[in-house]
RONUTOR-749093 format. One line per field, with one value per residue (C-alpha): x, y, z; chain; residue number from 1. Coordinates in steps of 0.1 Angstrom, whole numbers, always signed. Example, Ala and Ser with C-alpha at 12.3 -4.5 7.8 and 13.67 -1.06 7.14 Angstrom:
X c(+123|+137)
Y c(-45|-11)
Z c(+78|+71)
mol c(A|A)
seq c(1|2)
% end
This chain:
X c(+196|+196|+207|+227|+232|+191|+175|+194|+184|+173|+185|+156|+148|+122|+134|+104|+66|+43|+17|-18|-35|-46|-83|-91|-97|-126|-147|-149|-187|-185|-195|-174|-151|-144|-111|-83|-61|-27|-20|+16|+34|+48|+79|+97|+70|+62|+29|+5|-21|-48|-83|-116|-124|-160|-188|-217|-239|-219|-227|-263|-264|-243|-268|-301|-280|-274|-311|-324|-298|-308|-340|-328|-297|-320|-341|-313|-313|-287|-268|-260|-250|-225|-213|-200|-182|-167|-158|-141|-123|-106|-95|-81|-58|-47|-40|-19|+12|-8|-24|+7|+22|-6|-11|+25|+28|+0|+4|+40|+39|+59|+54|+44|+23|+5|+2|-16|-42|-47|-49|-74|-98|-97|-104|-132|-146|-143|-164|-190|-196|-197|-219|-243|-271|-269|-272|-297|-325|-355|-358|-385|-391|-415|-449|-474|-497|-479|-491|-514|-488|-460|-435|-408|-377|-368|-335|-343|-314|-309|-309|-278|-248|-221|-186|-160|-125|-91|-55|-38|-54|-68|-79|-88|-110|-129|-137|-143|-170|-186|-187|-211|-230|-234|-241|-273|-286|-276|-259|-225|-211|-176|-153|-118|-91|-77|-43|-54|-78|-64|-69|-101|-108|-89|-113|-142|-130|-124|-160|-174|-150|-166|-200|-214|-239|-228|-244|-241|-205|-196|-163|-163|-131|-127|-126|-136|-153|-170|-186|-187|-220|-237|-233|-247|-278|-284|-276|-294|-265|-230|-199|-168|-133|-110|-105|-128|-132|-145|-164|-185|-191|-203|-224|-240|-250|-265|-283|-298|-315|-323|-302|-275|-243|-211|-175|-142|-125|-92|-70|-43|-39|-21|+1|+4|+34|+27|+53|+45|+50|+74|+100|+113|+77|+67|+92|+89|+51|+55|+74|+53|+24|+37|+57|+34|+25|+47|+23|-4|-28|-63|-54|-12|+1|+13|+15|+35|+29|+56|+59|+88|+103|+105|+109|+148|+150|+125|+132|+166|+153|+124|+147|+171|+144|+134|+167|+167|+139|+146|+132|+132|+115|+111|+92|+116|+97|+125|+116|+99|+90|+78|+74|+48|+21|+28|+41|+12|+18|+56|+50|+25|+50|+79|+59|+50|+84|+98|+72|+79|+116|+114|+93|+118|+110|+141|+148|+155|+161|+147|+135|+144|+132|+152|+151|+179|+154|+124|+107|+85|+102|+108|+128|+109|+109|+107|+105|+108|+101|+68|+45|+4|+12|+33|+11|+26|+10|-28|-32|-32|+1|-5|+32|+63|+64|+60|+59|+72|+60|+73|+41|+42|+17|-15|-37|-17|-13|-51|-60|-32|-44|-79|-72|-79|-107|-101|-109|-105|-78|-56|-29|-17|+16|+11|+16|-15|-33|-38|-71|-82|-65|-81|-114|-110|-97|-120|-115|-133|-109|-83|-55|-32|+0|-2|-4|-36|-33|-55|-85|-86|-84|-112|-135|-166|-161|-169|-143|-148|-141|-155|-153|-141|-131|-162|-197|-209|-186|-173|-171|-192|-226|-227|-207|-236|-267|-259|-267|-300|-334|-354|-389|-412|-443|-464|-493|-522|-543|-575|-582|-576|-550|-572|-603|-620|-655|-683|-655|-664|-632|-629|-623|-602|-576|-577|-566|-540|-529|-526|-506|-485|-475|-467|-443|-426|-421|-407|-365)
Y c(-14|-43|-46|-69|-62|-68|-48|-50|-77|-76|-98|-117|-104|-129|-164|-183|-172|-167|-197|-184|-184|-221|-212|-192|-221|-229|-201|-215|-220|-257|-294|-308|-334|-320|-329|-301|-284|-268|-232|-223|-192|-181|-165|-196|-224|-226|-240|-208|-235|-259|-250|-273|-277|-268|-286|-274|-287|-263|-238|-244|-241|-209|-193|-206|-193|-161|-161|-163|-138|-114|-108|-101|-79|-57|-48|-35|+4|+19|+36|+5|-13|+19|+13|-22|-10|+17|-6|-29|+1|+8|-28|-28|-3|-20|-53|-35|-58|-93|-84|-74|-105|-128|-108|-108|-148|-155|-130|-126|-88|-64|-49|-15|-29|-49|-17|-3|-30|-22|+15|+11|-11|+9|+42|+23|+11|+47|+62|+39|+42|+80|+86|+52|+69|+97|+73|+47|+72|+76|+103|+122|+124|+147|+130|+127|+155|+182|+188|+157|+129|+122|+101|+84|+64|+35|+15|-26|-47|-73|-102|-124|-108|-134|-120|-141|-122|-130|-139|-105|-81|-109|-80|-54|-69|-90|-60|-31|-53|-66|-34|-15|-46|-50|-15|-16|-44|-74|-108|-117|-153|-147|-172|-162|-177|-208|-191|-167|-180|-170|-130|-133|-155|-127|-97|-124|-126|-87|-82|-106|-88|-55|-69|-83|-109|-146|-155|-124|-123|-160|-173|-207|-223|-247|-248|-220|-237|-262|-239|-207|-220|-231|-196|-183|-208|-192|-158|-129|-107|-113|-93|-113|-97|-118|-124|-114|-150|-164|-130|-141|-175|-163|-136|-159|-181|-150|-142|-176|-166|-129|-117|-88|-93|-66|-77|-60|-83|-77|-49|-44|-4|+20|+52|+78|+101|+132|+157|+183|+156|+161|+134|+128|+128|+104|+79|+79|+76|+52|+27|+28|+21|-8|-28|-22|-56|-71|-62|-83|-55|-50|-14|-16|-4|-30|-5|+30|+50|+79|+107|+104|+139|+121|+84|+82|+102|+88|+51|+55|+75|+49|+17|+34|+37|+0|-13|+9|-11|-29|-64|-93|-111|-100|-72|-45|-12|-3|-33|-22|-53|-89|-120|-132|-157|-190|-211|-202|-163|-171|-195|-169|-139|-160|-177|-136|-125|-155|-151|-116|-119|-151|-128|-96|-78|-63|-65|-30|-48|-79|-111|-135|-153|-148|-181|-169|-143|-172|-195|-171|-138|-124|-95|-62|-61|-36|-46|-25|-34|-53|-61|-72|-105|-109|-126|-96|-67|-76|-108|-95|-107|-97|-95|-75|-67|-37|-27|+8|+20|+55|+76|+105|+125|+127|+111|+81|+75|+75|+52|+26|+27|+25|-2|-32|-53|-41|-6|-5|+21|+45|+72|+102|+126|+162|+195|+213|+183|+158|+161|+166|+138|+116|+119|+108|+71|+42|+36|+36|+56|+76|+95|+123|+130|+95|+58|+43|+54|+90|+75|+43|+63|+84|+64|+90|+82|+50|+28|+1|-9|-6|-33|-62|-50|-53|-45|-24|-2|+0|+29|+61|+60|+30|+10|+6|+13|-21|-39|-28|-25|+8|+7|+35|+44|+67|+81|+99|+126|+140|+131|+100|+104|+102|+117|+132|+120|+140|+152|+139|+120|+146|+175|+155|+147|+183|+198|+171|+180|+214|+206|+187|+217|+238|+211|+208|+248|+246|+250)
Z c(-215|-193|-158|-147|-112|-104|-71|-40|-18|+18|+43|+62|+99|+99|+110|+102|+95|+128|+135|+131|+166|+169|+181|+148|+128|+156|+138|+106|+100|+92|+109|+134|+122|+89|+71|+72|+47|+59|+50|+42|+41|+5|+18|+32|+30|+69|+83|+93|+105|+95|+85|+80|+45|+44|+21|+3|+31|+53|+32|+32|+68|+71|+47|+69|+99|+85|+72|+109|+125|+95|+106|+142|+132|+106|+134|+155|+153|+132|+158|+176|+144|+138|+177|+163|+138|+157|+181|+153|+136|+174|+176|+143|+152|+186|+171|+145|+152|+152|+120|+100|+111|+98|+67|+56|+66|+44|+11|+13|+6|+24|+57|+45|+21|+47|+67|+36|+38|+77|+72|+41|+61|+92|+65|+51|+85|+96|+64|+63|+102|+96|+68|+67|+87|+55|+30|+44|+61|+44|+15|+6|-33|-54|-55|-81|-71|-52|-18|-21|-24|+2|-15|+6|-5|+19|+18|+29|+33|+5|+33|+32|+11|-1|-4|-23|-17|-31|-16|-27|+0|+25|+47|+27|+2|+29|+54|+29|+15|+45|+64|+45|+40|+77|+85|+58|+79|+59|+72|+54|+43|+36|+15|+17|-8|+3|+7|+28|+56|+85|+81|+72|+108|+125|+112|+122|+158|+160|+148|+171|+203|+192|+198|+165|+174|+164|+127|+113|+98|+88|+73|+52|+43|+15|-23|-44|-71|-48|-24|-47|-67|-32|-18|-49|-47|-11|-9|-21|-30|-45|-40|-59|-66|-89|-127|-155|-164|-135|-128|-161|-145|-114|-131|-151|-121|-105|-135|-134|-99|-107|-75|-75|-85|-82|-95|-93|-118|-139|-153|-177|-166|-181|-172|-198|-193|-211|-228|-198|-172|-139|-152|-116|-101|-132|-126|-89|-92|-118|-96|-69|-90|-109|-80|-48|-36|-61|-87|-76|-73|-97|-100|-104|-140|-165|-190|-194|-225|-227|-252|-276|-263|-229|-234|-232|-202|-184|-193|-176|-144|-143|-147|-123|-94|-100|-99|-64|-49|-15|-25|+1|+30|+65|+89|+79|+71|+45|+24|-4|-22|-13|-27|-50|-36|-49|-79|-101|-99|-101|-134|-148|-145|-157|-187|-199|-195|-215|-242|-245|-249|-275|-297|-296|-266|-247|-210|-194|-160|-140|-156|-132|-103|-70|-49|-30|-14|-11|-33|-50|-53|-90|-97|-106|-143|-173|-210|-240|-275|-270|-295|-299|-305|-270|-240|-217|-242|-234|-208|-172|-156|-119|-110|-111|-148|-166|-202|-216|-250|-268|-284|-305|-287|-264|-289|-299|-259|-254|-280|-272|-232|-245|-269|-239|-230|-194|-180|-141|-133|-153|-144|-163|-155|-170|-154|-172|-192|-169|-162|-199|-208|-178|-189|-224|-205|-205|-168|-139|-118|-131|-111|-122|-109|-86|-97|-79|-42|-47|-64|-44|-11|-21|+2|-9|-44|-63|-73|-98|-137|-172|-200|-185|-155|-135|-126|-99|-77|-41|-19|-15|-17|-45|-21|+4|-14|-38|-8|-4|-22|-27|-16|-27|-3|-17|+5|-15|+8|+1|-34|-58|-87|-114|-125|-92|-83|-107|-133|-166|-180|-210|-190|-168|-195|-207|-173|-171|-207|-197|-163|-185|-210|-177|-161|-198|-198|-160|-157)
mol c(A|A|A|A|A|A|A|A|A|A|A|A|A|A|A|A|A|A|A|A|A|A|A|A|A|A|A|A|A|A|A|A|A|A|A|A|A|A|A|A|A|A|A|A|A|A|A|A|A|A|A|A|A|A|A|A|A|A|A|A|A|A|A|A|A|A|A|A|A|A|A|A|A|A|A|A|A|A|A|A|A|A|A|A|A|A|A|A|A|A|A|A|A|A|A|A|A|A|A|A|A|A|A|A|A|A|A|A|A|A|A|A|A|A|A|A|A|A|A|A|A|A|A|A|A|A|A|A|A|A|A|A|A|A|A|A|A|A|A|A|A|A|A|A|A|A|A|A|A|A|A|A|A|A|A|A|A|A|A|A|A|A|A|A|A|A|A|A|A|A|A|A|A|A|A|A|A|A|A|A|A|A|A|A|A|A|A|A|A|A|A|A|A|A|A|A|A|A|A|A|A|A|A|A|A|A|A|A|A|A|A|A|A|A|A|A|A|A|A|A|A|A|A|A|A|A|A|A|A|A|A|A|A|A|A|A|A|A|A|A|A|A|A|A|A|A|A|A|A|A|A|A|A|A|A|A|A|A|A|A|A|A|A|A|A|A|A|A|A|A|A|A|A|A|A|A|A|A|A|A|A|A|A|A|A|A|A|A|A|A|A|A|A|A|A|A|A|A|A|A|A|A|A|A|A|A|A|A|A|A|A|A|A|A|A|A|A|A|A|A|A|A|A|A|A|A|A|A|A|A|A|A|A|A|A|A|A|A|A|A|A|A|A|A|A|A|A|A|A|A|A|A|A|A|A|A|A|A|A|A|A|A|A|A|A|A|A|A|A|A|A|A|A|A|A|A|A|A|A|A|A|A|A|A|A|A|A|A|A|A|A|A|A|A|A|A|A|A|A|A|A|A|A|A|A|A|A|A|A|A|A|A|A|A|A|A|A|A|A|A|A|A|A|A|A|A|A|A|A|A|A|A|A|A|A|A|A|A|A|A|A|A|A|A|A|A|A|A|A|A|A|A|A|A|A|A|A|A|A|A|A|A|A|A|A|A|A|A|A|A|A|A|A|A|A|A|A|A|A|A|A|A|A|A|A|A|A|A|A|A|A|A|A|A|A|A|A|A|A|A|A|A|A|A|A|A|A|A|A|A|A|A|A|A|A|A|A|A|A|A|A|A|A)
seq c(1|2|3|4|5|6|7|8|9|10|11|12|13|14|15|16|17|18|19|20|21|22|23|24|25|26|27|28|29|30|31|32|33|34|35|36|37|38|39|40|41|42|43|44|45|46|47|48|49|50|51|52|53|54|55|56|57|58|59|60|61|62|63|64|65|66|67|68|69|70|71|72|73|74|75|76|77|78|79|80|81|82|83|84|85|86|87|88|89|90|91|92|93|94|95|96|97|98|99|100|101|102|103|104|105|106|107|108|109|110|111|112|113|114|115|116|117|118|119|120|121|122|123|124|125|126|127|128|129|130|131|132|133|134|135|136|137|138|139|140|141|142|143|144|145|146|147|148|149|150|151|152|153|154|155|156|157|158|159|160|161|162|163|164|165|166|167|168|169|170|171|172|173|174|175|176|177|178|179|180|181|182|183|184|185|186|187|188|189|190|191|192|193|194|195|196|197|198|199|200|201|202|203|204|205|206|207|208|209|210|211|212|213|214|215|216|217|218|219|220|221|222|223|224|225|226|227|228|229|230|231|232|233|234|235|236|237|238|239|240|241|242|243|244|245|246|247|248|249|250|251|252|253|254|255|256|257|258|259|260|261|262|263|264|265|266|267|268|269|270|271|272|273|274|275|276|277|278|279|280|281|282|283|284|285|286|287|288|289|290|291|292|293|294|295|296|297|298|299|300|301|302|303|304|305|306|307|308|309|310|311|312|313|314|315|316|317|318|319|320|321|322|323|324|325|326|327|328|329|330|331|332|333|334|335|336|337|338|339|340|341|342|343|344|345|346|347|348|349|350|351|352|353|354|355|356|357|358|359|360|361|362|363|364|365|366|367|368|369|370|371|372|373|374|375|376|377|378|379|380|381|382|383|384|385|386|387|388|389|390|391|392|393|394|395|396|397|398|399|400|401|402|403|404|405|406|407|408|409|410|411|412|413|414|415|416|417|418|419|420|421|422|423|424|425|426|427|428|429|430|431|432|433|434|435|436|437|438|439|440|441|442|443|444|445|446|447|448|449|450|451|452|453|454|455|456|457|458|459|460|461|462|463|464|465|466|467|468|469|470|471|472|473|474|475|476|477|478|479|480|481|482|483|484|485|486|487|488|489|490|491|492|493|494|495|496|497|498|499|500|501|502|503|504|505|506|507|508|509|510|511|512|513|514|515|516|517|518|519|520|521|522|523)
% end
């Protein structure tokens, strides 16, 4: 089944991308007089602005500033740190229009997807502002000798946290990792992707307006491969979001210094449509799960496994929904899918689709670039007949392309979904068996009767990947405690841990052995 009409284009309501406020570039933490680098919108290649090209020496200076500021910031009572974050939350919502304009201009995404970024940043900020005290307060632990040993676990900040964030979610992936680090008493040095520096700089401006002292959160702009090693060489912890290949490189660099590392990496996420799934809901949810943010989402779906009893009907319904997606540039809330973020993504998407078609895959819909909409637009694309020798079968496409497969039963669907080096996110559609099947999938998050939003937006639960999809977690308790060191302080009273004065060692060991027997019997 091949579509000849393609998605319905939307007329542009945006004559030109808005220029970033000129003063934002002055917030970059680099020496005066550095060369600048222009940033262009993927929507229409209009100039957004210019930022300095920082050097490794600028990184060293930013780290030194952050280290000095961290001692003072950690001494600020948590209540006051939370007040800064609370004010920042209010400013995010107050500046909605300006933030959405800038996110769209830098990333090319639809206004709805840009708003999802703003909403997620606000939710993450509110969650950690409310719960930081609960997560960070000292906790009593069972002591060596009950009644005689008082043992308390304390949480100390790591120090200077480096955050390297990608271009696909320039607000969410800068803020959702920085806020818990700041609340825990760390300072943050952020290196945003070169394509999307101004969103990060706007976030910095709002944090400073909220009362964050200068030097506590800094932004560096420039070449990632040049600045990354310098960041790792100076920081006490690294939070990285990006490809699995780059993640392995930076993890090795962190290991050389024995500093902590957390990374959300690549995915080749699978959707399972079981025999008892609601066909209409599954097709609608799959379309959203595959093509949000033009498929440029680590947790979006690139593989769909459908039970044979539903396959033909699901494919027809799914393709119809994909072809009805409203694709185009502009600020209209009814646009559902925007542009890819640049030529590299367009080339990768095109290469994966052409490779699949050349090797015998069938095109159900889409499959072509749309230069009539903008330089980097590509139609949402559905493939069938994909085999293991095709690039699209195993490599992360990171674009609006999904392959649909027919399976005979749940066991085959689970086996094929797990047959991947990735394990970030998954989705199961079923009326009765969804949760049971979900527990068999090797993925850090699994959504039942949803594509990705339910698990991602459950901010109280950890989010991250298995296998090549990452190390560590964001969100929840783990999302803030990873930025701390656990310190145990034990205070011994009355008698020491060991033979008391005057007691023979043999008698002491017999008494301890008896106590150990009793401890083993306790339930």
